[in-house]
N, C-alpha and C positions, 0 to 999 in steps of 0.2 A: 300573335302566336307563342304560346309558351314554352321554352326549349326545354327537352329531358338532359338532365347530367348525363356525361357519359358514362358515369360510374353505375346508372340506374338499368336494368334489361328494357329492351324494346317491349311495349306493350304492359310491362308490370309494373307492379307498386314501387314508389320512392321509398327506399329505406336508409334512414338516417343514420350515421354513423353512433349516435348518442347510444339507439335501439341495441348495436351490436355491440358496445363496450359493456364488460363485464365489470358490475360495480365491486369495486374493492374495499373491505371493512378492515378499517382501521387497528392496529392492534390495541393503541392509546384509548379505547371506546369506555365509555363510561361502566359498561358491564364488565369487562376486565380490569379495568381498576377496581373494583368492589372484591372482586377474586383477589388482585395481587393485594390487597390488603387484609383480606383473611389472613392469607398465606404469613406475610408479615405480621400479623398478630401473635400467630403461635407461638413462637420463641419468647415473645415479650408475656404474653400469657403465662409460660411457664416459669418464668424470670419472679414475676410478682408471685405467680403462687408458692414457691420457695422461697421467698425472701423473710429475711429474720426467722428462719427455722420452719415457717410455712404455716402458722398459727396465728399470726398474727392478725388481728380481724380489719385493722386498717388497711392491712396491705392486700387482705383476701376480699376487701371490697373492692378494692382498685383492680384486682383480678378478675372479680364478677363482671366489671363496667367493659373489661377488654373481652370476654367470653362472650357477653352480652351484645355488644356492636358487632364481633365477628359472626353470631347468628343472625343478627338482622340483616347484614350484607349477605347470607346466605339465600335470604327470602326475598332479595330483592335484584341480584347480577343475573340469574338466570331468565325471571321475566322481564326484565330491561331487553337483553339480548334478543329475545323472541319476539317482544311487541315490537322492538325498532332494528329487526332485522339486522343485528349485530352477533350472530354468530361467527366464532371463527375457531378453528381447530384448537388454539390455544384454550379457549374458554372450556371445548369439551374434554381436554385433560385436564386439566387445573381445577375446574370448579371442585368434580368429585373427590379430588386430591385433598384440596382446601377443607370441604367438608369432614374426611375423615380425621383428617390431621388436628382441628381444633378439638374436636369430640375424643379422638384418642388421648391428646396430649393432656385435656382433663382430666379423663378416667384413669389414667397413670398416674397423673400427679395425687388425685385422690387417694388412691388405693396406696401409693408409697407412703404417703402421710397417714396412712392407718383409718382414714376418716371413709373409706369404700370398700367393702370385701372385695378380694381380686376373683372371686368366680364371677363377681356379676360385671366386673370390666372385662373377666374372659371371653363371658358369654355373648356382650353386644359388640367387641371387635371380633369375636370371630364369625359372627352373624354380617356382620359388613364385608370383613373379607371374604367370605364365602359367596356373599351376593356379586361382587365384583368380579370372583372367578368366573360364577355363571353367568354373568352378561356376556364376557368374551366367549363363553361356550355354546351361546345361542345367537351370537349377533348376526352371523349370517343367514339368519333362518327369521328375523323380525327383531322387532325391539318391543320389550314389556313396558305398557305405560304404567305408569305411578299411581297405583291406589290410593281411595282415603285413608285405609288403615296406614299404607306405608308414610304418608304427611302426618295423620296422626300420632305415629311411633315418632317419629323426628320431633315433633311439636312438645311429645311428653318427654323426651330425651334430654331436650335443651330446656324444659323447665326442670327436670329432677336434677341434672348436673349441677344448674345454676344454683339449686337451692341448697345443692352439698358444698357449692365453693364456698358460698356466703357462711359465715362463721354463727350459725342460727343455734338459739337453746330456746328450752319450753314447748311448747305445742307445735311451732314451727319446723323444730327438729325433728318430730315425732311424724308429720305431715309429711316430711319429704321423704321417709323409709316408704310410706305408701305411694306417692308419684313414683320413686326409682322402683318400687313393685311393680305397678302398671307399666312403667314404661319396659321392665324386663320380659312381661307377659306379652306384650304387643311386639318389642323385636323379634322374640320367638316365633309366632304366631305368625307375622308377616315375613318372616323368614322361610318357614315352610310353606307358606302359599305361594311365594317367589319361585321354590324349586319344583312347583305340583306346576305352575303355568311353563316355565322353563323347560321341563320334562315334555310335556303337551306339546311346546310351540316345536322343540326339536323333532319330535316324532311325525309331526303335522308337514315340517320342512324337508325331512328323509321322505317321505311317504309321497308327496309332490313332487320331487326329484325324481324318485324310481318310476313316478307313473309317466313324466316328461319324457326319460330315457326310453322306456318300454313304448311308448307313441310314437318317438322318432324311429325307432327301429322296425319299429311295424309299417310304418310309410316308406322307408327307403326300401325295405323286403317287397314290397308289392310296386315300385315303380320299373318299368324296362328301361334300360341301358339306352341312352338317346342315339338315336341312329339303328334300332336292331329293329328288324323286320319279321312279319311273323307269315311268311310265305304270298303276301300280297304287296302290290305295290303302293306306296302313300297315295292316298287321294287327298288334296288340298281343299276340297269341295267346289262346287260350282260345275253342273254338266256330268254328264255320266261316266263315270271312272274308266279309263282304256283298260283293255285285255292285257294280260301280260304278253311282251314282244315275243316271248316264247312258244306261245301256241299261236298256230297259223288260223286266220279268219275267214271262214269260207262262208258264201252266201248260201241261200235255198237250191236254187238250180244247180250250183257246183255240185252240192250233196246228192243232187240226186243224179247227175252226168256221173257221179264216182259209182254209185250203185247199179 
């Protein structure tokens, strides 16, 4: 006869301790390490961009390599975290910060070196900052998933900025202008679409909350207080309910004698 462990309830399934234990994800997992690498590359990239006055082709090529590595890590860290269940609070916070830090550093350096108009940098950074604020505005109502347009925007921005980081001349220098123009259009377009989705999501969330509150108030208003009576004794079922004790019961012969 198999003995049942003392910790298992009688007649219930045996629960192994390992099934109850919460899986702990290490901070130093591959996904977070890639995010940390991208953060470390930001100051290094700025130093490389501004070396020798900021216009040396050799240093700009090295800066482009650092920027490219940072953008590649952005493609893989989130995917690795989701696929292998390595999502951590650090990753949720650090990943978007690292994304905006490397792109913002590149745009600011290019504008400071007069390689890119300040209005382009302003439009892109304002959009990214505004979307971040919008996320916190609607986060209690839900999460807006990344769209194809948003992914295309990120890719186009990375290619355009990378082409500006390199000291290109000739047809490639003209081509990068068009790529950056496309990136700006996608930046503005996806930003407006995100605002539209955020407003709709917030309205839906507020309407659902108001409906739930009204339904709860309606239900509570129709429920009688516990123990309240309606002039009759409570009947728990089974048999004929007894008459109230205050009314004397009489038989038919007794009623006849009374008259």
